[in-house]
C-alpha positions as CSV (number, residue, x, y, z in Angstrom):
1,M,-40.7,-4.6,7.8
2,A,-39.0,-7.9,8.4
3,R,-40.0,-7.9,12.1
4,E,-43.6,-7.0,11.2
5,H,-43.7,-9.9,8.6
6,S,-42.4,-12.2,11.4
7,H,-45.3,-11.1,13.6
8,V,-47.8,-11.9,10.9
9,K,-46.3,-15.4,10.5
10,K,-46.5,-16.0,14.2
11,R,-50.2,-14.9,14.3
12,R,-50.9,-17.3,11.4
13,R,-49.2,-20.1,13.2
14,G,-51.0,-19.3,16.4
15,C,-54.4,-19.3,14.6
16,L,-53.6,-22.6,12.9
17,G,-52.4,-24.1,16.1
18,G,-55.6,-22.9,17.9
19,C,-57.9,-24.4,15.2
20,L,-56.1,-27.7,15.3
21,T,-56.3,-27.8,19.1
22,R,-60.0,-27.1,19.0
23,I,-60.5,-29.9,16.4
24,V,-58.5,-32.4,18.5
25,L,-60.5,-31.4,21.7
26,M,-63.8,-31.8,19.9
27,L,-62.8,-35.2,18.5
28,G,-61.6,-36.2,22.0
29,L,-64.9,-35.1,23.6
30,A,-66.9,-37.0,20.9
31,A,-64.8,-40.2,21.6
32,L,-65.2,-39.7,25.3
33,L,-69.0,-39.4,25.0
34,F,-69.1,-42.5,22.8
35,V,-67.0,-44.6,25.1
36,G,-68.9,-43.3,28.1
37,A,-72.2,-44.3,26.5
38,H,-70.8,-47.8,26.1
39,V,-69.6,-48.0,29.7
40,L,-72.9,-46.8,31.0
41,G,-74.7,-49.3,28.8
42,F,-76.7,-46.9,26.7
43,V,-74.8,-47.9,23.6
44,K,-73.8,-51.5,22.7
45,S,-71.7,-52.6,19.8
46,D,-72.3,-55.9,17.9
47,P,-69.2,-58.0,18.6
48,V,-69.1,-59.2,14.9
49,T,-70.3,-56.3,12.8
50,G,-69.1,-53.4,15.0
51,A,-72.5,-51.7,14.6
52,P,-73.6,-49.7,17.7
53,S,-77.2,-49.7,18.9
54,L,-79.1,-47.7,21.5
55,T,-80.7,-49.5,24.5
56,L,-83.2,-48.3,27.1
57,E,-82.5,-51.1,29.5
58,R,-80.2,-49.0,31.7
59,L,-82.9,-46.4,32.4
60,E,-84.3,-48.8,35.0
61,D,-81.1,-48.5,37.0
62,F,-81.2,-44.7,37.3
63,S,-83.1,-42.4,39.5
64,V,-83.3,-38.6,39.7
65,G,-81.3,-37.2,42.6
66,G,-81.9,-40.3,44.6
67,L,-85.7,-39.7,44.6
68,S,-88.3,-42.2,43.6
69,A,-90.9,-41.3,41.1
70,S,-93.5,-40.8,43.9
71,D,-91.3,-38.2,45.5
72,L,-91.3,-36.0,42.4
73,P,-93.8,-33.3,41.7
74,D,-96.3,-33.8,38.9
75,F,-94.9,-32.5,35.7
76,S,-98.0,-33.4,33.6
77,G,-96.9,-36.8,32.6
78,V,-93.2,-36.5,32.9
79,T,-93.1,-38.7,36.0
80,Q,-95.3,-41.2,34.2
81,G,-92.5,-41.5,31.6
82,I,-90.0,-42.0,34.3
83,S,-91.8,-44.5,36.5
84,G,-94.3,-46.4,34.4
85,G,-93.7,-45.4,30.8
86,L,-90.5,-47.3,30.1
87,E,-92.4,-49.9,28.1
88,D,-94.2,-47.2,26.2
89,A,-90.8,-45.6,25.5
90,R,-89.5,-48.9,24.2
91,Q,-92.5,-49.2,21.8
92,M,-92.0,-45.7,20.6
93,A,-88.3,-46.4,20.0
94,Q,-89.2,-49.4,17.9
95,G,-91.1,-47.2,15.6
96,I,-88.2,-44.8,15.0
97,E,-86.2,-45.5,11.8
98,I,-82.5,-45.5,12.7
99,P,-80.1,-44.7,9.8
100,A,-78.0,-47.6,8.6
101,W,-74.6,-47.9,10.3
102,P,-72.1,-47.0,7.6
103,Y,-69.3,-49.1,9.0
104,G,-71.3,-52.3,9.5
105,V,-69.7,-55.5,8.2
106,S,-71.9,-58.5,7.1
107,R,-71.8,-61.5,9.5
108,E,-71.7,-63.9,6.6
109,G,-70.2,-63.8,3.1
110,L,-67.9,-61.2,1.7
111,T,-67.8,-57.5,2.6
112,V,-65.8,-55.0,0.6
113,K,-66.0,-51.5,2.0
114,T,-64.5,-48.2,0.8
115,L,-63.3,-46.1,3.8
116,R,-62.8,-42.4,4.1
117,A,-59.1,-41.9,3.3
118,G,-58.3,-38.2,2.9
119,D,-56.7,-37.6,-0.4
120,G,-56.3,-41.3,-1.2
121,E,-58.1,-44.6,-1.1
122,A,-58.6,-47.4,1.4
123,V,-60.6,-50.6,0.8
124,L,-61.4,-53.0,3.6
125,V,-62.1,-56.6,2.6
126,C,-63.7,-59.0,5.2
127,C,-64.5,-62.7,4.7
128,D,-65.2,-65.4,7.3
129,G,-63.4,-63.4,10.0
130,Y,-60.4,-62.7,7.9
131,T,-59.5,-59.1,7.0
132,M,-57.4,-57.4,4.4
133,L,-56.7,-53.7,3.8
134,V,-55.9,-52.4,0.3
135,G,-54.3,-48.9,0.5
136,G,-54.6,-46.6,3.5
137,G,-55.0,-43.1,2.2
138,S,-53.3,-40.0,3.4
139,G,-52.6,-38.7,6.9
140,M,-51.0,-40.1,10.0
141,G,-53.5,-43.0,10.3
142,A,-55.7,-42.0,13.3
143,G,-58.8,-41.6,11.0
144,L,-58.1,-44.9,9.3
145,L,-57.6,-46.7,12.6
146,S,-60.8,-45.4,14.1
147,Q,-62.8,-46.5,11.0
148,L,-61.3,-50.0,11.3
149,I,-62.3,-50.2,15.0
150,L,-65.8,-49.0,14.1
151,C,-66.0,-51.8,11.5
152,G,-65.3,-54.3,14.4
153,V,-61.8,-55.1,13.0
154,K,-59.4,-56.3,15.7
155,H,-56.7,-57.7,13.5
156,L,-55.5,-57.6,9.9
157,N,-54.4,-60.7,8.0
158,A,-53.1,-58.9,5.0
159,V,-52.3,-55.4,3.9
160,I,-51.6,-54.4,0.3
161,A,-49.8,-51.2,-0.4
162,P,-50.8,-50.6,-4.0
163,C,-48.1,-48.0,-4.7
164,S,-45.6,-45.9,-2.8
165,D,-47.5,-42.6,-3.1
166,A,-47.9,-40.9,0.3
167,E,-51.5,-40.0,-0.5
168,Q,-52.3,-43.8,-0.8
169,I,-50.2,-45.4,1.9
170,G,-49.5,-42.6,4.4
171,A,-51.9,-43.9,7.0
172,L,-50.8,-47.6,6.7
173,A,-47.9,-47.3,9.1
174,L,-50.1,-46.8,12.1
175,A,-52.4,-49.6,11.1
176,V,-49.5,-52.0,10.6
177,T,-48.0,-51.0,14.0
178,L,-51.2,-51.5,16.0
179,M,-52.7,-54.4,14.0
180,P,-49.6,-56.2,12.6
181,P,-50.7,-58.2,9.6
182,Q,-49.3,-61.6,8.6
183,Y,-48.5,-60.3,5.2
184,L,-47.6,-56.9,3.8
185,L,-47.7,-56.9,-0.1
186,V,-45.8,-53.9,-1.6
187,Q,-44.8,-52.6,-5.0
188,D,-41.0,-52.1,-4.8
189,S,-40.3,-50.5,-8.2
190,Q,-41.7,-47.1,-7.6
191,T,-40.0,-44.1,-6.0
192,K,-39.6,-44.8,-2.3
193,G,-40.4,-41.7,-0.2
194,T,-40.9,-41.1,3.5
195,A,-44.3,-42.8,3.7
196,Y,-43.0,-46.0,2.0
197,N,-39.9,-46.2,4.2
198,R,-41.9,-45.6,7.4
199,L,-44.4,-48.3,6.4
200,I,-41.6,-50.8,5.7
201,G,-39.8,-49.9,8.9
202,Q,-42.9,-50.4,11.0
203,A,-43.6,-53.7,9.3
204,Q,-40.0,-54.9,9.9
205,R,-40.4,-54.1,13.6
206,S,-43.8,-55.9,13.8
207,E,-43.3,-59.4,15.0
208,G,-44.7,-62.0,12.5
209,T,-45.2,-59.7,9.5
210,Q,-43.8,-61.0,6.2
211,I,-43.1,-58.4,3.5
212,L,-43.6,-59.6,-0.1
213,A,-42.9,-57.8,-3.4
214,A,-46.2,-58.7,-5.2
215,Q,-46.1,-59.9,-8.8
216,Q,-48.9,-60.5,-11.3
217,G,-50.6,-63.8,-10.7
218,L,-49.9,-64.0,-6.9
219,T,-53.0,-65.6,-5.3
220,F,-53.9,-66.3,-1.7
221,S,-57.0,-67.2,0.3
222,L,-58.9,-64.8,2.6
223,G,-61.3,-67.2,4.3
224,R,-63.4,-68.6,1.4
225,A,-62.5,-65.6,-0.8
226,T,-59.6,-65.7,-3.3
227,V,-57.4,-62.7,-3.7
228,T,-55.4,-62.3,-6.9
229,I,-52.8,-59.7,-7.9
230,I,-53.8,-59.0,-11.5
231,G,-51.3,-56.3,-12.3
232,P,-49.0,-54.8,-13.3
233,T,-48.1,-57.0,-16.2
234,Y,-44.5,-55.8,-16.1
235,K,-42.3,-53.1,-14.5
236,P,-40.9,-50.6,-14.5
237,H,-43.0,-48.3,-16.7
238,T,-42.1,-44.9,-18.0
239,D,-45.1,-43.6,-16.0
240,E,-44.5,-45.4,-12.7
241,R,-48.1,-45.0,-11.7
242,D,-48.7,-48.1,-14.0
243,D,-46.3,-50.1,-11.7
244,G,-49.1,-49.9,-9.1
245,L,-50.9,-53.1,-7.9
246,S,-54.4,-54.0,-9.0
247,V,-56.4,-56.6,-7.1
248,R,-59.2,-59.1,-7.8
249,V,-61.3,-60.6,-5.0
250,D,-63.5,-63.6,-5.9
251,Y,-66.1,-65.1,-3.6
252,G,-68.2,-67.9,-4.9
253,G,-69.5,-66.8,-8.3
254,T,-69.0,-63.1,-7.7
255,G,-66.0,-60.9,-8.3
256,V,-64.7,-57.4,-7.4
257,L,-61.9,-55.5,-9.1
258,I,-59.9,-52.9,-7.1
259,M,-57.9,-51.1,-9.8
260,G,-55.6,-49.0,-7.6
261,Q,-53.7,-46.1,-9.1
262,I,-52.9,-47.2,-12.7
263,T,-53.7,-45.1,-15.7
264,E,-55.7,-45.9,-18.9
265,A,-52.4,-47.2,-20.5
266,G,-51.9,-49.6,-17.6
267,E,-55.5,-50.8,-18.0
268,R,-54.9,-51.6,-21.7
269,E,-51.8,-53.6,-20.7
270,L,-53.9,-55.7,-18.2
271,I,-56.4,-56.5,-21.0
272,G,-53.5,-57.5,-23.3
273,S,-52.1,-59.8,-20.6
274,G,-55.2,-61.9,-20.5
275,A,-55.9,-61.2,-16.9
276,R,-59.4,-62.1,-15.7
277,L,-61.2,-58.8,-15.7
278,A,-65.0,-59.6,-16.0
279,C,-66.5,-58.7,-12.6
280,D,-69.7,-57.8,-10.8
281,A,-68.2,-54.6,-9.2
282,L,-65.4,-52.3,-10.2
283,I,-63.7,-49.9,-7.8
284,C,-62.4,-47.4,-10.3
285,A,-58.7,-46.6,-10.8
286,R,-57.4,-43.3,-9.3
287,G,-60.8,-42.7,-7.6
288,G,-62.5,-42.2,-11.0
289,S,-60.3,-39.6,-12.4
290,E,-60.2,-38.7,-16.1
291,S,-56.8,-40.5,-16.6
292,A,-58.2,-44.0,-16.0
293,T,-61.3,-46.2,-16.4
294,G,-61.2,-45.9,-20.1
295,S,-63.7,-47.5,-22.5
296,A,-61.5,-50.6,-23.0
297,I,-61.5,-51.6,-19.3
298,V,-65.2,-50.8,-18.9
299,S,-65.9,-53.1,-21.8
300,A,-63.6,-55.9,-20.5
301,A,-64.9,-55.7,-16.9
302,A,-68.5,-55.1,-17.8
303,P,-69.4,-54.4,-14.1
304,S,-73.0,-54.1,-12.9
305,I,-71.8,-51.8,-10.1
306,A,-69.0,-49.2,-10.1
307,L,-67.6,-47.2,-7.2
308,M,-65.8,-43.9,-7.6
309,T,-63.9,-43.0,-4.4
310,G,-62.2,-39.8,-5.4
311,R,-63.1,-36.4,-4.1
312,E,-63.7,-35.1,-7.7
313,P,-64.4,-38.0,-10.0
314,A,-64.7,-37.2,-13.7
315,N,-68.3,-36.9,-14.9
316,S,-67.2,-38.3,-18.3
317,V,-66.1,-41.5,-16.6
318,K,-69.4,-41.8,-14.7
319,V,-71.3,-41.3,-18.0
320,R,-69.1,-43.9,-19.7
321,L,-69.9,-46.5,-17.0
322,Q,-73.6,-45.7,-16.9
323,K,-73.8,-46.1,-20.7
324,A,-72.2,-49.6,-20.3
325,G,-75.0,-50.5,-17.9
326,A,-73.3,-50.0,-14.5
327,Q,-74.9,-48.5,-11.4
328,V,-72.4,-45.8,-10.4
329,Y,-71.9,-44.6,-6.8
330,T,-69.6,-41.9,-5.7
331,A,-68.0,-41.1,-2.3
332,G,-69.2,-37.5,-2.6
333,E,-72.8,-38.6,-2.6
334,H,-72.6,-41.7,-0.4
335,G,-69.5,-41.5,1.7
336,V,-68.5,-45.0,3.0
337,M,-69.8,-47.5,0.4
338,T,-70.2,-51.3,1.1
339,L,-70.4,-54.2,-1.3
340,V,-71.8,-57.5,0.1
341,S,-71.8,-60.9,-1.5
342,D,-73.3,-64.2,-0.5
343,G,-71.4,-66.0,-3.3
344,K,-74.3,-65.8,-5.7
345,N,-75.4,-62.2,-5.6
346,L,-73.5,-59.0,-5.0
347,I,-75.3,-55.9,-3.8
348,I,-74.3,-52.4,-2.8
349,K,-75.2,-50.7,0.5
350,P,-74.3,-47.0,-0.1
């Protein structure tokens, strides 16, 4: 029986390995096609925003099997499309509505984007060519890194590890390795597991990265934006989730709160500390779970826009925000969500 059980385990491992291999091959093929389209000139990426676009210009450089259009048999208008219909094709393409590129970054002003981050959260902040990453989500980092590249990010000026939970910072080590930031802000009072130690180790090996244990009130500039650590008020807490970092980003007259992984009790502490909480947009704590975004913080922040990034956000939290007058957007409905500010107005591009 033991030998038979061993065979079952081997078959299961083999099936899992085969599935993972197929997934990796499919992702590799997709990446190869995407890169190949860039090389051939059919797809071009905006150097600032990272947004790809299709182009028909390269069609003029290609022929079919070395034959000119006049050498081809008449396929009832097909040759017309090859030889003389390029301009018509362009005009037709102009009339096609292409879906918005979800990873696009605004050329001007402030962009705050929630990325797909597995079981955790990752928020990209871009302003005047400066970039900051808050959290990284779970996994080994390949998915996070590919999203940063799609956003046009070539470097990171600052990285904030809001807690030491592997689900929230597991992917940061790779990002820090390949895009070494000037500053890595960490919370050093929580339990330090493998993910945290790997992140710190990579940062220490990265030339030019300074590691800071962030405290409430720490403020720095990101281009014309101002970033402030608004919590925790103190540490350590009985529930160490409330040791997690919460961040405020101000640009002109607009503000965004990124609440991190704290609970409703931690939110009440922030209110009592006198931290500036009134904002235009709120990225809900813990992805919008029932344990956070209580009525007190909703009243204090009074956001016009609220983003819930968790896989299963609580409907009660969504209703609470909506009753307070906020437009609520969830990752389940909109995937990657983008906030854009010109310093006067802040809008959502779900």
